[in-house]
TORBAFI-454619 format. One record per residue (C-alpha): chain; residue number from 1; z, y, x; residue in three letters. Coordinates in steps of 0.2 Angstrom, whole numbers, plus 2048, in hexadecimal, padded with zeros to 3 digits. Example, Ala and Ser with C-alpha at 12.3 -4.5 7.8 and 13.67 -1.06 7.14 Angstrom:
+--------+-----+-----+-----+-----+--------+
: chaine : num :   z :   y :   x : residu :
+--------+-----+-----+-----+-----+--------+
:      A :   1 : 827 : 7EA : 83E :    ALA :
:      A :   2 : 824 : 7FB : 844 :    SER :
+--------+-----+-----+-----+-----+--------+
***
This chain:
+--------+-----+-----+-----+-----+--------+
: chaine : num :   z :   y :   x : residu :
+--------+-----+-----+-----+-----+--------+
:      A :   1 : 802 : 7FF : 801 :    MET :
:      A :   2 : 7FB : 810 : 807 :    GLY :
:      A :   3 : 806 : 81F : 80A :    ARG :
:      A :   4 : 80A : 82B : 7FC :    ARG :
:      A :   5 : 806 : 83F : 802 :    TYR :
:      A :   6 : 80B : 849 : 7F4 :    HIS :
:      A :   7 : 819 : 857 : 7FC :    TYR :
:      A :   8 : 813 : 867 : 801 :    TYR :
:      A :   9 : 81D : 873 : 80B :    VAL :
:      A :  10 : 818 : 886 : 806 :    TYR :
:      A :  11 : 81D : 898 : 80D :    VAL :
:      A :  12 : 821 : 8A7 : 800 :    SER :
:      A :  13 : 81F : 8B8 : 809 :    GLU :
:      A :  14 : 82F : 8C3 : 803 :    LEU :
:      A :  15 : 831 : 8D5 : 802 :    SER :
:      A :  16 : 83A : 8DE : 80E :    LYS :
:      A :  17 : 847 : 8E3 : 801 :    ASP :
:      A :  18 : 84F : 8D2 : 803 :    VAL :
:      A :  19 : 856 : 8DA : 814 :    LEU :
:      A :  20 : 862 : 8E4 : 80A :    TYR :
:      A :  21 : 869 : 8D3 : 804 :    GLU :
:      A :  22 : 878 : 8CE : 80E :    ALA :
:      A :  23 : 877 : 8BB : 80B :    ARG :
:      A :  24 : 865 : 8BC : 812 :    PHE :
:      A :  25 : 869 : 8C8 : 821 :    LYS :
:      A :  26 : 878 : 8BB : 823 :    LYS :
:      A :  27 : 86E : 8AE : 822 :    ALA :
:      A :  28 : 861 : 8B3 : 82E :    ASN :
:      A :  29 : 86B : 8BC : 83C :    PRO :
:      A :  30 : 85C : 8BB : 849 :    ASP :
:      A :  31 : 850 : 8C4 : 83D :    TYR :
:      A :  32 : 844 : 8CF : 846 :    VAL :
:      A :  33 : 840 : 8DF : 83D :    THR :
:      A :  34 : 82B : 8DB : 840 :    ALA :
:      A :  35 : 829 : 8CC : 83A :    LYS :
:      A :  36 : 826 : 8CA : 825 :    PRO :
:      A :  37 : 833 : 8C0 : 81D :    CYS :
:      A :  38 : 833 : 8AF : 816 :    VAL :
:      A :  39 : 836 : 8A1 : 80D :    TYR :
:      A :  40 : 833 : 892 : 811 :    VAL :
:      A :  41 : 832 : 881 : 807 :    GLY :
:      A :  42 : 82F : 871 : 804 :    MET :
:      A :  43 : 827 : 86A : 7F1 :    THR :
:      A :  44 : 820 : 85A : 7E8 :    GLY :
:      A :  45 : 818 : 869 : 7DB :    LEU :
:      A :  46 : 809 : 873 : 7DF :    ASN :
:      A :  47 : 80E : 880 : 7EA :    PRO :
:      A :  48 : 807 : 88D : 7DE :    ASP :
:      A :  49 : 810 : 886 : 7D0 :    LEU :
:      A :  50 : 821 : 883 : 7DB :    ARG :
:      A :  51 : 81E : 898 : 7DE :    PHE :
:      A :  52 : 81D : 89C : 7CC :    ASP :
:      A :  53 : 82C : 890 : 7C7 :    LYS :
:      A :  54 : 837 : 89C : 7D3 :    HIS :
:      A :  55 : 832 : 8AD : 7CB :    LYS :
:      A :  56 : 837 : 8A5 : 7BE :    GLU :
:      A :  57 : 846 : 89F : 7C2 :    GLY :
:      A :  58 : 845 : 88D : 7C0 :    ILE :
:      A :  59 : 84C : 883 : 7D0 :    GLN :
:      A :  60 : 84A : 893 : 7D7 :    SER :
:      A :  61 : 850 : 89C : 7E5 :    ASN :
:      A :  62 : 857 : 8AB : 7E4 :    ARG :
:      A :  63 : 84E : 8B5 : 7F1 :    PHE :
:      A :  64 : 83C : 8AE : 7ED :    VAL :
:      A :  65 : 843 : 8B1 : 7DA :    GLN :
:      A :  66 : 847 : 8C3 : 7DD :    LEU :
:      A :  67 : 83D : 8CA : 7EE :    PHE :
:      A :  68 : 82E : 8BD : 7EE :    GLY :
:      A :  69 : 81E : 8C5 : 7F0 :    LEU :
:      A :  70 : 80F : 8B7 : 7F2 :    ARG :
:      A :  71 : 80D : 8A7 : 7F9 :    LEU :
:      A :  72 : 808 : 8A6 : 80E :    LEU :
:      A :  73 : 7FA : 896 : 80C :    PRO :
:      A :  74 : 7F2 : 89D : 81D :    GLU :
:      A :  75 : 802 : 897 : 824 :    LEU :
:      A :  76 : 805 : 884 : 81C :    TYR :
:      A :  77 : 7F5 : 87F : 813 :    GLU :
:      A :  78 : 7F0 : 875 : 823 :    VAL :
:      A :  79 : 801 : 86A : 820 :    TYR :
:      A :  80 : 7FE : 864 : 80F :    ASN :
:      A :  81 : 800 : 85A : 808 :    PRO :
:      A :  82 : 80A : 84F : 813 :    MET :
:      A :  83 : 814 : 840 : 811 :    ASP :
:      A :  84 : 827 : 840 : 812 :    LEU :
+--------+-----+-----+-----+-----+--------+
***
């Protein structure tokens, strides 16, 4: 039986406004100002659908729900789909 590849890694760009969140800053103490703010996740869903769920507040990461701007497929498409 062959391996089933149905997991996806995805990267969401976050608004720089997330930097005003103390919890985000504490979790990312080495953040470099010139770099974008991102959230990296893994899902069994299509990344577009997963991003929509984040934005709707369904099993969402708070930072993506409030500050998520868009997906950055150029950073993850080459890795998808993957197996665990």
